[in-house]
C-alpha positions in Angstrom: 146.4 52.0 123.3 145.2 52.9 126.8 147.7 54.7 129.0 149.7 53.2 131.9 146.8 53.7 134.3 144.7 51.2 132.5 142.9 48.6 134.6 144.7 45.7 133.0 148.2 46.9 134.0 147.1 47.4 137.5 146.1 43.8 137.9 148.5 40.9 138.6 149.9 39.6 135.3 148.4 36.3 134.3 150.5 33.2 134.9 148.3 30.6 133.2 146.1 30.3 130.1 142.7 30.3 131.9 143.4 33.6 133.7 144.6 35.2 130.4 141.5 34.1 128.6 139.3 35.4 131.4 141.0 38.8 131.1 140.6 38.8 127.3 136.9 37.9 127.7 136.3 41.4 129.1 137.8 43.1 126.1 135.6 45.8 124.6 132.6 45.0 126.9 129.4 46.4 125.6 130.6 46.8 122.0 129.2 44.8 119.1 132.7 44.5 117.6 136.0 43.8 119.4 139.1 45.5 118.3 142.7 44.3 118.6 143.4 47.3 120.8 140.7 46.2 123.3 142.2 42.7 123.4 145.7 43.9 124.0 144.6 46.5 126.6 142.9 43.7 128.5 146.3 42.1 129.2 148.4 45.3 129.5 151.4 46.5 127.6 154.3 45.4 129.8 154.6 41.7 129.0 155.8 40.1 125.8 154.3 36.7 126.7 150.6 37.6 126.4 151.1 39.2 123.0 152.7 36.0 121.7 150.0 33.9 123.2 147.2 36.1 121.8 148.8 35.9 118.3 149.2 32.2 118.5 145.7 31.5 119.9 144.0 33.8 117.3 145.8 32.0 114.5 144.8 28.6 115.9 141.2 29.5 116.8 138.4 28.4 114.3 136.1 31.1 113.0 138.9 33.7 113.7 142.2 32.3 112.5 140.5 30.9 109.4 139.6 34.4 108.1 141.8 35.5 105.2 144.6 37.9 106.3 144.4 37.0 110.0 147.7 35.0 110.0 149.4 38.0 108.3 147.8 40.4 110.8 149.1 38.3 113.7 152.5 38.1 112.1 152.6 41.9 112.1 151.7 41.9 115.8 154.6 39.4 116.6 157.1 41.3 114.4 156.4 44.5 116.2 156.4 43.1 119.7 159.4 40.8 119.1 161.4 43.7 117.6 160.6 46.0 120.6 161.5 43.2 123.1 164.9 42.9 121.3 165.3 46.6 121.5 164.6 46.3 125.3 161.6 48.7 125.3 159.5 48.6 128.5 156.2 49.3 126.7 155.1 47.9 123.3 153.9 50.3 120.7 151.6 49.4 117.8 150.3 51.5 114.9 146.6 52.6 114.9 145.9 50.8 111.6 146.7 47.5 113.4 144.9 48.3 116.7 141.7 49.2 115.0 141.2 45.8 113.3 138.0 44.3 114.6 136.0 41.1 114.7 132.4 40.6 115.6 131.5 40.0 119.2 129.7 36.8 118.3 132.8 35.4 116.4 135.1 36.6 119.2 133.0 34.8 121.9 132.8 31.6 120.0 136.5 31.6 119.5 137.1 32.2 123.2 134.7 29.4 124.1 136.6 27.1 121.9 139.9 28.1 123.6 138.5 27.8 127.1 137.7 24.1 126.7 141.3 22.8 126.8 142.6 25.7 129.0 142.3 24.0 132.4 143.9 20.8 131.0 146.8 22.9 129.6 147.2 24.7 132.9 147.6 21.4 134.8 150.6 20.6 132.6 152.3 24.0 133.1 154.9 24.4 135.8 158.2 26.2 136.4 161.0 24.1 135.0 164.2 24.5 132.9 163.8 28.2 133.8 167.1 29.2 132.2 165.3 28.8 128.9 162.7 31.4 129.7 164.6 34.1 131.6 167.0 36.7 130.3 169.1 36.4 128.3 167.5 33.2 127.0 164.3 35.1 126.2 166.1 36.9 123.3 166.6 33.7 121.2 162.9 33.1 121.8 162.1 36.6 120.5 164.3 36.0 117.4 162.6 32.7 116.7 159.2 34.3 117.0 160.3 37.0 114.6 161.4 34.4 112.1 158.0 32.6 112.4 156.2 35.9 111.9 158.2 36.8 108.8 157.3 33.4 107.3 153.6 33.6 108.2 152.3 35.5 105.1 153.3 32.8 102.6 151.9 30.2 105.0 148.4 31.4 104.0 149.0 29.6 100.7 150.4 26.3 102.3 147.6 24.3 104.1 148.0 23.8 107.8 151.4 25.6 108.1 149.8 28.7 109.6 148.3 26.4 112.3 151.8 25.1 113.0 153.1 28.7 113.3 150.2 29.5 115.7 151.0 26.5 117.8 154.6 27.4 118.0 153.8 31.0 119.1 151.3 29.6 121.6 154.0 27.3 123.1 156.5 30.2 123.4 153.8 32.4 124.9 152.8 29.8 127.5 156.5 29.1 128.2 157.2 32.7 129.1 153.9 33.1 130.9 154.5 30.0 133.2 158.3 30.0 133.3 158.2 26.6 131.6 161.4 25.9 129.6 160.1 22.5 128.4 157.6 24.4 126.2 160.4 26.5 124.8 162.1 23.3 123.5 158.7 22.2 122.1 158.3 25.6 120.5 161.7 25.3 118.8 160.7 21.8 117.5 157.4 23.0 116.0 159.1 26.0 114.5 161.6 23.8 112.7 159.0 21.4 111.5 156.7 24.1 110.3 159.4 26.1 108.4 160.6 22.9 106.8 157.1 22.1 105.6 156.8 25.7 104.1 160.1 25.4 102.3 159.4 22.0 100.9 156.0 23.2 99.5 157.3 26.5 98.1 160.5 25.5 96.6 
């Protein structure tokens, strides 16, 4: 990934969904295909929240999240970022084989357009509250829960709609950490429990 002098890391970290999506929109400008590396570089390497949010939104987005293997790819992203958060690393490292995964510019833009529609509505609901649930050390249980979700995502590709539930849970956790909104942490835990229960019931 780009070094610490990258443009994204010099900018103020996003605190709402609209700002994050606008940053992502500039990923890989001028290229016909957009790599995961370009998407992650657009938000920088210092914050765990955007990685969670990107993984969740990509899993939820039509035309992108519906592609075979995408939930597993996003699960790998979450496992690596969650693990490094738990290890208290300041910068998140990802392997080249993951960073070089690409999607066409057309599919990428359509997915972003779909996500931008509810973004302003979502942002109006976000506000700092129950902050003890989003700040250290409470962010560690969030990382552990996201790690659990990610480990369960590969089999979710075989159980209808469960990957969408996982994507929604990751999105809620990402938004919670981004906006310091502990209420979304509680909702994330609830969706995680419901999704994992549905997976277990269908696979047992």
